[in-house]
N, C-alpha and C positions, 0 to 999 in steps of 0.2 A: 630433539630426540634424546640427546645426552641427558638433558634435565629429567626427562621421563625415566630413564634407566637409573639415574641417581636417586630419584624419589622412590622407585620400586626397591632398589637396594637398601635404602634407608628404612623402609617399612619391614623388610626382611630382618635386618639387624635389630630393630626395635622389637619386633615380634618375638625373636629368639631370646632377647635379653629380659623380657618381661615374665618369663616363666618362673613361678615361685616353687622352690623345692620344699617339700614337706617330708618330715622324717617320721618313721614309725619305730617303735621299740619292738624288735622282733621277739617272738616267744622263744625263750632259750630251750635247748634240748636238755632235759633233766634225766639222768640215768634211772633205770628201773630200781625202785626201792622196795618192791614187794607189794603184797596186796593189803588193802585197808578195808575193813568191814564195818565201818561206822559212817557217820555223817560229818563232814567238815565244812564249816562256814568260814569264808575268807572276807574279812572286813576290808574296806577300801584302803589301799596302800597309801600311807601318809608320806608326802614328799616335801622337800623344801619349797617355799613359796616361789622362788625364782624359776624352778623347773616348770611349774604350771603356768608361768607367764612366757613360755617359749624361749627360755634362756638357758644356757649352760654356763656355769661358773668356771672361770679359768684363773688359776693362781700361778704366777711366775715370780719366784723370789718374794719380794715384798709387795708386788702389784697384784691386785685382784680386780677382775673385770668380767663382764658378761658378754657372751656372743649369742647371736640369734640362732635358734634351732628350728623354729617353725614346725612344731609337731602336728601330725595329721589329726590327732585327737588329744584330749587332755592327758598328760603323762600319768597322773595318778590312776586314771581309769584304764589306760593301756596296761600299766603294770599290774593292776588288779586282775584284769581279764587274762593276762599272760600267766599270772600265778594260778588262777583257776584251771586253765588249759594244761599247763605243765604238770600240776599235781594230779589231775585226772589221769594223764598218761602215765606218769611215774608210779602212781599207786594203784593203777588198773581198776579204777572205780568211777562210776558216773556221779557219785555222791559228794561232789565238791561244788558248793554253791556260794553265791554272793551273800554276805551276811550284813545286815539282818535280813533273814529270809521271810517269805510270805506264808510259810506253813509252820505249824507247831512241831518242834522236834523235842523229844524227851531225853535223848542222849546224843552224844557227839562232842565235837571239839570246835573251838573258834580260834582262828589264826589272825593275829594283828602284826603288821610289818610297818616299821617307822624308819624312813630313810633320813639321816641327818645330812649326809653329803652325797652328791651325785655330781662330781666335779672333775675337771682336768687340772692336775697339779704337777708342775715341774716335769712334764714329759710322760706322765702316767694318768690313766683314768682311775678314779678312786670312788668307791662306794662304801659308805659306812652307815650304821644304824643299829637297830635292835628288832627282835621279834619275840612274840609271846604266844605260846600255845596253851589254851585254857580249856578245861572241861566245861561243857555246856552249863551245868549248874554246880560249879565247883571252883576249885583253885587253879592257879597257873601250874601246869605240869612241866613246862619247859620254857626257858627264856635264855636269850643269848644276845650279846653285843657282837657285832661283826665289823670287819674292815677288810676289804679286798682292794688290791691295786694291780694294774697291769700296764706296761709300757705300750703306748700307741702314738699314732700321728696326731697332729694338731687340728686337722679338719673336723668340722662338725660331724660329718658322716662317720669318720673313724672313731670319734669319741662316743657317739651314740651306740655304734655297733659294739665297742668294747665294754661300755657300761651295761649293755644287755647281757653280754657274756658273764660279767661279774655278778649281775643279778641272778643269773642261772646258778652260780655257785651258792648263793644264799638259798635258792629254792631246792638245790640238791641236799643241803644240810637239813632243811626243814622236812623234806620228804622222807629222809632216812629216820628222822626222829618221830614223825607221825606214823610211819610204817611199824615202828616198835610198839605202838599203842595197842 
């Protein structure tokens, strides 16, 4: 009988330990930037290769390594969808779409975001990169390099949550600039 209980107990422990945790990158809250009366196309957010392979880069002093993050979806796609949702709310418009879009637009703007770093570095989450806001059939009207850092814990969950907050800061800056157009 003891063997039976031992086997049942073993299955319970194995069953509990086999759960795979998957992370989402939550859509950040972006402050109200005002109304936008044009069309905005958001190109897929470009991320470092390691991020799309379910890894977070960690740098400690001179050591650099990757930790598993197991994202629920492809991070570049999650960040793109988060950008669209956050800008729709912030700019009070339904006219924010994935670019390239399937309809012909004669006017509007295109947003491209490039992330160079999405990393945990010496006790802080760090996000850096650049973005470009371009007229549909014209020149770049705004561009900026950015770098944000915030102290956080070293667990994958804390790093992902903090990086989402930092991405929200990027989106706040973008929404303010787009609202002025």
